[in-house]
N, C-alpha and C positions, 0 to 999 in steps of 0.2 A: 903256581897261582898266587896272586897277591891278596892279602887281606883287605877287604873294603874298609875305608875310613869315613867317619862321619864327624862333623864339627857341629856342636849344639850350643847355640848361644842361650844364656839364661838357664843353664843346666843345673844350677844350684837349688832350684825349687820348682814346685808345680809340674806343669806339663813338660818342661825342659828336663827336669830330673827323671821323670817317668820315661821319657823318650831315651835318655842316655842309658838308663838301666836296661830297657828293652833292647836297644841296639846292641849293647854289650852281650846280652844273653843270646842274641841272634848271630854273634860272631864278628861284629864290627869292632875295629879299633876306634875308641871314642875319645874325642877331644872335648873335655868339659870346660866351658868358658863361663866367666862371671864378670860382672862390671864393678860392683862395690864391695861385696862381702865374700871373702874367701872361705870362711868356715862352712857354710852350707854346701858349697861346691866340693870342698875337701871331703865332707861326709858322703857325698854321692860317689866320689872316687873310691873311698874306702868300702862302701857298700858293693860297688862293682867288683873290686878286688876280692872281697870276702865271698862273693858269689862265683868266683872262678874266672872272671873277665879280665 
């Protein structure tokens, strides 16, 4: 069985960040996308990794 994948635009903050973290917790492979600022998106990725995602 393949792992489901989700691409979330604007995942560096707000609803996008919350959605990325929830999707990772539910077993999705998450693609975190950002437009202008890498730092918040990188923090979301680090949070997901720390949580075991």
